[in-house]
TIFI-474429 format. One record per residue (C-alpha): residue number from 1; x, y, z. Coordinates in steps of 0.05 Angstrom, whole numbers, padded with zeros to 5 digits, m for minus. Layout:
% residues N
{n->NUM&px->X&py->Y&pz->Z} .
...
//
This chain:
% residues 392
{n->1&px->m00189&py->m00447&pz->00087} .
{n->2&px->m00241&py->m00497&pz->00067} .
{n->3&px->m00299&py->m00474&pz->00023} .
{n->4&px->m00350&py->m00505&pz->m00023} .
{n->5&px->m00325&py->m00500&pz->m00095} .
{n->6&px->m00392&py->m00504&pz->m00132} .
{n->7&px->m00430&py->m00468&pz->m00157} .
{n->8&px->m00375&py->m00415&pz->m00170} .
{n->9&px->m00392&py->m00388&pz->m00238} .
{n->10&px->m00446&py->m00338&pz->m00217} .
{n->11&px->m00443&py->m00337&pz->m00141} .
{n->12&px->m00392&py->m00281&pz->m00134} .
{n->13&px->m00426&py->m00235&pz->m00185} .
{n->14&px->m00494&py->m00242&pz->m00150} .
{n->15&px->m00467&py->m00229&pz->m00081} .
{n->16&px->m00424&py->m00168&pz->m00098} .
{n->17&px->m00476&py->m00134&pz->m00142} .
{n->18&px->m00433&py->m00110&pz->m00200} .
{n->19&px->m00470&py->m00057&pz->m00239} .
{n->20&px->m00430&py->m00035&pz->m00300} .
{n->21&px->m00381&py->m00093&pz->m00298} .
{n->22&px->m00321&py->m00055&pz->m00271} .
{n->23&px->m00294&py->m00032&pz->m00205} .
{n->24&px->m00254&py->m00050&pz->m00143} .
{n->25&px->m00286&py->m00105&pz->m00100} .
{n->26&px->m00307&py->m00080&pz->m00032} .
{n->27&px->m00309&py->m00116&pz->00035} .
{n->28&px->m00371&py->m00155&pz->00019} .
{n->29&px->m00343&py->m00175&pz->m00049} .
{n->30&px->m00279&py->m00200&pz->m00017} .
{n->31&px->m00319&py->m00241&pz->00033} .
{n->32&px->m00358&py->m00271&pz->m00025} .
{n->33&px->m00293&py->m00290&pz->m00060} .
{n->34&px->m00270&py->m00326&pz->00002} .
{n->35&px->m00337&py->m00362&pz->00010} .
{n->36&px->m00334&py->m00384&pz->m00063} .
{n->37&px->m00264&py->m00413&pz->m00054} .
{n->38&px->m00230&py->m00363&pz->m00099} .
{n->39&px->m00186&py->m00338&pz->m00042} .
{n->40&px->m00158&py->m00398&pz->m00005} .
{n->41&px->m00116&py->m00406&pz->00059} .
{n->42&px->m00097&py->m00465&pz->00104} .
{n->43&px->m00125&py->m00429&pz->00165} .
{n->44&px->m00182&py->m00382&pz->00181} .
{n->45&px->m00172&py->m00310&pz->00162} .
{n->46&px->m00151&py->m00262&pz->00217} .
{n->47&px->m00211&py->m00220&pz->00242} .
{n->48&px->m00183&py->m00156&pz->00212} .
{n->49&px->m00150&py->m00186&pz->00151} .
{n->50&px->m00204&py->m00166&pz->00102} .
{n->51&px->m00204&py->m00091&pz->00095} .
{n->52&px->m00257&py->m00045&pz->00063} .
{n->53&px->m00230&py->m00057&pz->m00007} .
{n->54&px->m00168&py->m00101&pz->00001} .
{n->55&px->m00144&py->m00163&pz->00036} .
{n->56&px->m00079&py->m00168&pz->00075} .
{n->57&px->m00034&py->m00227&pz->00056} .
{n->58&px->00003&py->m00267&pz->00109} .
{n->59&px->00074&py->m00294&pz->00105} .
{n->60&px->00078&py->m00369&pz->00102} .
{n->61&px->00130&py->m00416&pz->00132} .
{n->62&px->00179&py->m00420&pz->00074} .
{n->63&px->00225&py->m00364&pz->00051} .
{n->64&px->00287&py->m00361&pz->00007} .
{n->65&px->00347&py->m00315&pz->00006} .
{n->66&px->00363&py->m00300&pz->m00067} .
{n->67&px->00420&py->m00265&pz->m00103} .
{n->68&px->00376&py->m00217&pz->m00141} .
{n->69&px->00305&py->m00196&pz->m00154} .
{n->70&px->00271&py->m00234&pz->m00210} .
{n->71&px->00207&py->m00249&pz->m00247} .
{n->72&px->00193&py->m00321&pz->m00266} .
{n->73&px->00171&py->m00308&pz->m00337} .
{n->74&px->00110&py->m00335&pz->m00373} .
{n->75&px->00135&py->m00407&pz->m00377} .
{n->76&px->00164&py->m00416&pz->m00307} .
{n->77&px->00138&py->m00424&pz->m00235} .
{n->78&px->00169&py->m00385&pz->m00178} .
{n->79&px->00196&py->m00450&pz->m00148} .
{n->80&px->00229&py->m00469&pz->m00214} .
{n->81&px->00263&py->m00401&pz->m00217} .
{n->82&px->00286&py->m00407&pz->m00144} .
{n->83&px->00318&py->m00474&pz->m00159} .
{n->84&px->00354&py->m00444&pz->m00219} .
{n->85&px->00380&py->m00385&pz->m00178} .
{n->86&px->00409&py->m00430&pz->m00123} .
{n->87&px->00369&py->m00399&pz->m00066} .
{n->88&px->00377&py->m00414&pz->00008} .
{n->89&px->00313&py->m00435&pz->00044} .
{n->90&px->00293&py->m00403&pz->00111} .
{n->91&px->00242&py->m00430&pz->00161} .
{n->92&px->00195&py->m00374&pz->00183} .
{n->93&px->00159&py->m00417&pz->00235} .
{n->94&px->00209&py->m00382&pz->00281} .
{n->95&px->00235&py->m00311&pz->00278} .
{n->96&px->00286&py->m00295&pz->00223} .
{n->97&px->00326&py->m00232&pz->00206} .
{n->98&px->00318&py->m00204&pz->00136} .
{n->99&px->00380&py->m00162&pz->00125} .
{n->100&px->00379&py->m00094&pz->00092} .
{n->101&px->00405&py->m00095&pz->00021} .
{n->102&px->00387&py->m00169&pz->00012} .
{n->103&px->00329&py->m00197&pz->m00029} .
{n->104&px->00283&py->m00252&pz->m00002} .
{n->105&px->00223&py->m00289&pz->m00030} .
{n->106&px->00168&py->m00314&pz->00016} .
{n->107&px->00112&py->m00362&pz->00000} .
{n->108&px->00047&py->m00331&pz->00025} .
{n->109&px->m00008&py->m00368&pz->00062} .
{n->110&px->m00062&py->m00346&pz->00014} .
{n->111&px->m00071&py->m00376&pz->m00056} .
{n->112&px->m00121&py->m00360&pz->m00111} .
{n->113&px->m00170&py->m00393&pz->m00159} .
{n->114&px->m00200&py->m00335&pz->m00197} .
{n->115&px->m00261&py->m00336&pz->m00242} .
{n->116&px->m00310&py->m00285&pz->m00273} .
{n->117&px->m00257&py->m00242&pz->m00304} .
{n->118&px->m00231&py->m00216&pz->m00238} .
{n->119&px->m00158&py->m00195&pz->m00233} .
{n->120&px->m00115&py->m00166&pz->m00177} .
{n->121&px->m00065&py->m00112&pz->m00159} .
{n->122&px->m00022&py->m00111&pz->m00096} .
{n->123&px->00013&py->m00057&pz->m00055} .
{n->124&px->00055&py->m00056&pz->00008} .
{n->125&px->00018&py->m00041&pz->00072} .
{n->126&px->00029&py->00028&pz->00101} .
{n->127&px->00074&py->00005&pz->00157} .
{n->128&px->00116&py->m00035&pz->00109} .
{n->129&px->00129&py->00025&pz->00065} .
{n->130&px->00145&py->00070&pz->00124} .
{n->131&px->00201&py->00022&pz->00144} .
{n->132&px->00231&py->00027&pz->00074} .
{n->133&px->00218&py->m00047&pz->00061} .
{n->134&px->00205&py->m00059&pz->m00013} .
{n->135&px->00155&py->m00115&pz->m00023} .
{n->136&px->00126&py->m00139&pz->m00089} .
{n->137&px->00077&py->m00195&pz->m00104} .
{n->138&px->00098&py->m00250&pz->m00152} .
{n->139&px->00056&py->m00304&pz->m00184} .
{n->140&px->00074&py->m00365&pz->m00225} .
{n->141&px->00085&py->m00345&pz->m00297} .
{n->142&px->00089&py->m00271&pz->m00278} .
{n->143&px->00119&py->m00220&pz->m00325} .
{n->144&px->00100&py->m00162&pz->m00280} .
{n->145&px->00104&py->m00150&pz->m00205} .
{n->146&px->00042&py->m00137&pz->m00163} .
{n->147&px->m00008&py->m00161&pz->m00216} .
{n->148&px->m00051&py->m00223&pz->m00214} .
{n->149&px->m00078&py->m00241&pz->m00282} .
{n->150&px->m00150&py->m00262&pz->m00296} .
{n->151&px->m00165&py->m00335&pz->m00281} .
{n->152&px->m00100&py->m00343&pz->m00243} .
{n->153&px->m00098&py->m00407&pz->m00203} .
{n->154&px->m00040&py->m00421&pz->m00157} .
{n->155&px->00004&py->m00398&pz->m00099} .
{n->156&px->00026&py->m00327&pz->m00084} .
{n->157&px->00096&py->m00304&pz->m00067} .
{n->158&px->00125&py->m00240&pz->m00039} .
{n->159&px->00192&py->m00209&pz->m00055} .
{n->160&px->00218&py->m00174&pz->00008} .
{n->161&px->00278&py->m00127&pz->00003} .
{n->162&px->00292&py->m00085&pz->00066} .
{n->163&px->00328&py->m00021&pz->00048} .
{n->164&px->00342&py->00025&pz->00107} .
{n->165&px->00335&py->m00024&pz->00165} .
{n->166&px->00342&py->m00099&pz->00176} .
{n->167&px->00277&py->m00129&pz->00201} .
{n->168&px->00255&py->m00190&pz->00241} .
{n->169&px->00198&py->m00229&pz->00209} .
{n->170&px->00158&py->m00291&pz->00224} .
{n->171&px->00103&py->m00333&pz->00193} .
{n->172&px->00036&py->m00297&pz->00196} .
{n->173&px->00062&py->m00225&pz->00190} .
{n->174&px->00025&py->m00183&pz->00139} .
{n->175&px->00068&py->m00139&pz->00095} .
{n->176&px->00025&py->m00127&pz->00034} .
{n->177&px->m00048&py->m00124&pz->00011} .
{n->178&px->m00085&py->m00147&pz->m00051} .
{n->179&px->m00145&py->m00115&pz->m00083} .
{n->180&px->m00189&py->m00146&pz->m00137} .
{n->181&px->m00217&py->m00111&pz->m00197} .
{n->182&px->m00271&py->m00128&pz->m00247} .
{n->183&px->m00264&py->m00096&pz->m00315} .
{n->184&px->m00206&py->m00058&pz->m00345} .
{n->185&px->m00213&py->00014&pz->m00321} .
{n->186&px->m00245&py->00028&pz->m00253} .
{n->187&px->m00216&py->00098&pz->m00250} .
{n->188&px->m00266&py->00153&pz->m00234} .
{n->189&px->m00281&py->00194&pz->m00296} .
{n->190&px->m00275&py->00269&pz->m00298} .
{n->191&px->m00349&py->00279&pz->m00318} .
{n->192&px->m00383&py->00341&pz->m00291} .
{n->193&px->m00440&py->00308&pz->m00251} .
{n->194&px->m00418&py->00261&pz->m00196} .
{n->195&px->m00350&py->00253&pz->m00228} .
{n->196&px->m00279&py->00268&pz->m00206} .
{n->197&px->m00280&py->00342&pz->m00221} .
{n->198&px->m00344&py->00355&pz->m00182} .
{n->199&px->m00321&py->00315&pz->m00121} .
{n->200&px->m00253&py->00349&pz->m00124} .
{n->201&px->m00285&py->00419&pz->m00123} .
{n->202&px->m00330&py->00399&pz->m00065} .
{n->203&px->m00270&py->00379&pz->m00022} .
{n->204&px->m00288&py->00305&pz->m00019} .
{n->205&px->m00220&py->00282&pz->m00046} .
{n->206&px->m00171&py->00333&pz->m00017} .
{n->207&px->m00178&py->00392&pz->00030} .
{n->208&px->m00130&py->00441&pz->m00001} .
{n->209&px->m00084&py->00489&pz->00036} .
{n->210&px->m00079&py->00548&pz->m00009} .
{n->211&px->m00128&py->00531&pz->m00065} .
{n->212&px->m00142&py->00474&pz->m00113} .
{n->213&px->m00086&py->00452&pz->m00159} .
{n->214&px->m00103&py->00435&pz->m00231} .
{n->215&px->m00123&py->00363&pz->m00245} .
{n->216&px->m00081&py->00323&pz->m00293} .
{n->217&px->m00132&py->00282&pz->m00332} .
{n->218&px->m00164&py->00238&pz->m00280} .
{n->219&px->m00107&py->00246&pz->m00230} .
{n->220&px->m00112&py->00290&pz->m00167} .
{n->221&px->m00047&py->00327&pz->m00149} .
{n->222&px->m00019&py->00331&pz->m00079} .
{n->223&px->00038&py->00376&pz->m00055} .
{n->224&px->00092&py->00372&pz->m00001} .
{n->225&px->00086&py->00403&pz->00068} .
{n->226&px->00153&py->00432&pz->00091} .
{n->227&px->00123&py->00485&pz->00136} .
{n->228&px->00086&py->00441&pz->00187} .
{n->229&px->00058&py->00479&pz->00246} .
{n->230&px->00106&py->00536&pz->00237} .
{n->231&px->00180&py->00552&pz->00251} .
{n->232&px->00220&py->00497&pz->00285} .
{n->233&px->00164&py->00446&pz->00277} .
{n->234&px->00179&py->00375&pz->00254} .
{n->235&px->00159&py->00366&pz->00181} .
{n->236&px->00189&py->00297&pz->00169} .
{n->237&px->00241&py->00246&pz->00187} .
{n->238&px->00305&py->00219&pz->00155} .
{n->239&px->00327&py->00147&pz->00166} .
{n->240&px->00393&py->00139&pz->00203} .
{n->241&px->00448&py->00091&pz->00182} .
{n->242&px->00442&py->00036&pz->00235} .
{n->243&px->00453&py->m00038&pz->00244} .
{n->244&px->00396&py->m00044&pz->00295} .
{n->245&px->00339&py->m00089&pz->00273} .
{n->246&px->00263&py->m00077&pz->00278} .
{n->247&px->00219&py->m00135&pz->00299} .
{n->248&px->00156&py->m00128&pz->00259} .
{n->249&px->00114&py->m00161&pz->00313} .
{n->250&px->00129&py->m00105&pz->00363} .
{n->251&px->00081&py->m00046&pz->00363} .
{n->252&px->00096&py->00022&pz->00395} .
{n->253&px->00161&py->m00009&pz->00419} .
{n->254&px->00221&py->00027&pz->00391} .
{n->255&px->00250&py->00095&pz->00409} .
{n->256&px->00246&py->00133&pz->00343} .
{n->257&px->00309&py->00172&pz->00359} .
{n->258&px->00349&py->00107&pz->00350} .
{n->259&px->00327&py->00102&pz->00278} .
{n->260&px->00307&py->00171&pz->00254} .
{n->261&px->00331&py->00243&pz->00250} .
{n->262&px->00276&py->00296&pz->00254} .
{n->263&px->00270&py->00345&pz->00197} .
{n->264&px->00256&py->00415&pz->00224} .
{n->265&px->00222&py->00470&pz->00184} .
{n->266&px->00273&py->00525&pz->00174} .
{n->267&px->00258&py->00555&pz->00107} .
{n->268&px->00209&py->00508&pz->00072} .
{n->269&px->00264&py->00474&pz->00032} .
{n->270&px->00292&py->00404&pz->00037} .
{n->271&px->00350&py->00375&pz->m00003} .
{n->272&px->00338&py->00300&pz->m00015} .
{n->273&px->00405&py->00266&pz->m00011} .
{n->274&px->00414&py->00212&pz->m00063} .
{n->275&px->00397&py->00143&pz->m00036} .
{n->276&px->00371&py->00167&pz->00032} .
{n->277&px->00301&py->00152&pz->00057} .
{n->278&px->00251&py->00204&pz->00084} .
{n->279&px->00183&py->00205&pz->00116} .
{n->280&px->00144&py->00267&pz->00095} .
{n->281&px->00071&py->00288&pz->00088} .
{n->282&px->00025&py->00323&pz->00039} .
{n->283&px->00003&py->00394&pz->00050} .
{n->284&px->m00069&py->00373&pz->00034} .
{n->285&px->m00115&py->00331&pz->00077} .
{n->286&px->m00133&py->00270&pz->00035} .
{n->287&px->m00201&py->00234&pz->00036} .
{n->288&px->m00231&py->00173&pz->00004} .
{n->289&px->m00307&py->00173&pz->00000} .
{n->290&px->m00342&py->00108&pz->00020} .
{n->291&px->m00358&py->00089&pz->m00053} .
{n->292&px->m00286&py->00099&pz->m00077} .
{n->293&px->m00216&py->00073&pz->m00067} .
{n->294&px->m00151&py->00110&pz->m00084} .
{n->295&px->m00080&py->00096&pz->m00104} .
{n->296&px->m00020&py->00142&pz->m00106} .
{n->297&px->00024&py->00140&pz->m00168} .
{n->298&px->00090&py->00118&pz->m00136} .
{n->299&px->00138&py->00149&pz->m00186} .
{n->300&px->00131&py->00204&pz->m00237} .
{n->301&px->00195&py->00231&pz->m00269} .
{n->302&px->00159&py->00295&pz->m00289} .
{n->303&px->00157&py->00314&pz->m00216} .
{n->304&px->00230&py->00295&pz->m00203} .
{n->305&px->00276&py->00234&pz->m00199} .
{n->306&px->00248&py->00208&pz->m00134} .
{n->307&px->00198&py->00156&pz->m00111} .
{n->308&px->00143&py->00187&pz->m00069} .
{n->309&px->00105&py->00126&pz->m00043} .
{n->310&px->00113&py->00051&pz->m00033} .
{n->311&px->00047&py->00036&pz->00001} .
{n->312&px->00002&py->00074&pz->m00046} .
{n->313&px->m00068&py->00045&pz->m00033} .
{n->314&px->m00122&py->00081&pz->00008} .
{n->315&px->m00183&py->00041&pz->00029} .
{n->316&px->m00253&py->00072&pz->00028} .
{n->317&px->m00264&py->00118&pz->00088} .
{n->318&px->m00192&py->00140&pz->00096} .
{n->319&px->m00192&py->00212&pz->00119} .
{n->320&px->m00265&py->00222&pz->00101} .
{n->321&px->m00306&py->00256&pz->00156} .
{n->322&px->m00372&py->00292&pz->00150} .
{n->323&px->m00374&py->00286&pz->00074} .
{n->324&px->m00305&py->00318&pz->00065} .
{n->325&px->m00231&py->00303&pz->00065} .
{n->326&px->m00206&py->00327&pz->00132} .
{n->327&px->m00157&py->00309&pz->00187} .
{n->328&px->m00112&py->00258&pz->00151} .
{n->329&px->m00050&py->00273&pz->00110} .
{n->330&px->m00021&py->00225&pz->00060} .
{n->331&px->00046&py->00204&pz->00088} .
{n->332&px->00100&py->00201&pz->00035} .
{n->333&px->00157&py->00150&pz->00033} .
{n->334&px->00209&py->00187&pz->m00007} .
{n->335&px->00275&py->00163&pz->m00037} .
{n->336&px->00315&py->00203&pz->m00089} .
{n->337&px->00347&py->00164&pz->m00146} .
{n->338&px->00406&py->00181&pz->m00189} .
{n->339&px->00417&py->00253&pz->m00165} .
{n->340&px->00402&py->00294&pz->m00103} .
{n->341&px->00339&py->00337&pz->m00109} .
{n->342&px->00314&py->00400&pz->m00075} .
{n->343&px->00242&py->00399&pz->m00051} .
{n->344&px->00206&py->00464&pz->m00036} .
{n->345&px->00143&py->00474&pz->00005} .
{n->346&px->00078&py->00467&pz->m00036} .
{n->347&px->00113&py->00433&pz->m00094} .
{n->348&px->00071&py->00380&pz->m00129} .
{n->349&px->00101&py->00312&pz->m00112} .
{n->350&px->00047&py->00261&pz->m00125} .
{n->351&px->m00018&py->00242&pz->m00160} .
{n->352&px->m00078&py->00205&pz->m00133} .
{n->353&px->m00119&py->00159&pz->m00178} .
{n->354&px->m00190&py->00147&pz->m00151} .
{n->355&px->m00228&py->00085&pz->m00171} .
{n->356&px->m00301&py->00068&pz->m00162} .
{n->357&px->m00322&py->00006&pz->m00123} .
{n->358&px->m00356&py->m00050&pz->m00161} .
{n->359&px->m00420&py->m00043&pz->m00121} .
{n->360&px->m00424&py->00032&pz->m00127} .
{n->361&px->m00444&py->00032&pz->m00054} .
{n->362&px->m00414&py->00038&pz->00015} .
{n->363&px->m00375&py->m00023&pz->00039} .
{n->364&px->m00400&py->m00060&pz->00101} .
{n->365&px->m00336&py->m00035&pz->00135} .
{n->366&px->m00297&py->00029&pz->00126} .
{n->367&px->m00227&py->00050&pz->00144} .
{n->368&px->m00229&py->00080&pz->00213} .
{n->369&px->m00297&py->00050&pz->00230} .
{n->370&px->m00298&py->m00017&pz->00266} .
{n->371&px->m00229&py->m00036&pz->00241} .
{n->372&px->m00159&py->m00027&pz->00270} .
{n->373&px->m00138&py->00034&pz->00229} .
{n->374&px->m00071&py->00058&pz->00253} .
{n->375&px->m00065&py->00119&pz->00209} .
{n->376&px->m00134&py->00152&pz->00209} .
{n->377&px->m00126&py->00224&pz->00231} .
{n->378&px->m00051&py->00223&pz->00218} .
{n->379&px->m00002&py->00279&pz->00206} .
{n->380&px->00070&py->00264&pz->00188} .
{n->381&px->00076&py->00197&pz->00223} .
{n->382&px->00126&py->00140&pz->00230} .
{n->383&px->00106&py->00067&pz->00226} .
{n->384&px->00066&py->00036&pz->00283} .
{n->385&px->00128&py->00001&pz->00310} .
{n->386&px->00154&py->00066&pz->00340} .
{n->387&px->00135&py->00103&pz->00402} .
{n->388&px->00112&py->00175&pz->00392} .
{n->389&px->00168&py->00224&pz->00381} .
{n->390&px->00192&py->00250&pz->00449} .
{n->391&px->00171&py->00320&pz->00465} .
{n->392&px->00228&py->00370&pz->00473} .
//
């Protein structure tokens, strides 16, 4: 995507209006990065690609099947490591099957040229996580997944590792999202006035079912819903063992019964079988006020040996209606590791970390307002590729 390169040193700071030097860039800040040539692409951005506080990244034409997941290390590029590993190149200008249990690396269309101390963090998109597709961003010289260092200049790559289902992909599909941060700690502080604790008590962050749970530092707890709408209601789904593939370009296309088993509320308990994949939901409604963004901690061994979320980022406006959190659950993508684990209704399973936006103000666009927002107002919901669950 062509853009004038100069002057770049101060243009982004002036247009995004940073106040205290830290925070997550909002929609207008991301647009400014693109205009300043710090986010680059060979083609125009898709109309809905820039979200309220993140940008979706598109698969490029080149992909590689690799023997194992890897990080390039501080002295290597991704392409150098791919050559060392003896990878097989795949052309994504046409549809290709990514098999479950296999690791792939894809060059993304977007590249970066960052200035002004800005750095980035990536997450899978919600639909990607709900299909049990593990995706992680890789940069040249990376020693960590999903992190873009300050002043990074170069291409972006995505590790794609389908777990439960094989998937059909093609150039242009968006599997992950990237947010940009100025400063080191954008997390909302616990301070009594206008801080995390006050907003929590006012119901702006979660709408509790049964009373507020205690905060853990600056993390907001959420618990599991295994009661649903009462006896015999569906409280979640368990992935079936199947060889059928899911084409990621097809929306509301697949019969969910071909891929999922419903989990019915019987007694508010659910044994997680080791290695199986589940879609569940929080007991609380979750909300993200317009001046904040949120991320769910994906794994916390103090809650149990299971991963609770792949796609853990919530844009400003998610589930936030009339000044409160209402109407939208956080859907959980759960996989138990090492041992089977028994979940019980109302058990704490995750933690939300809220961050302030760099502008301290409402983004020009919010999740659920003027954007294609597939999961606003959601309960326990499968990915957008499936038709609604058939009524009995």
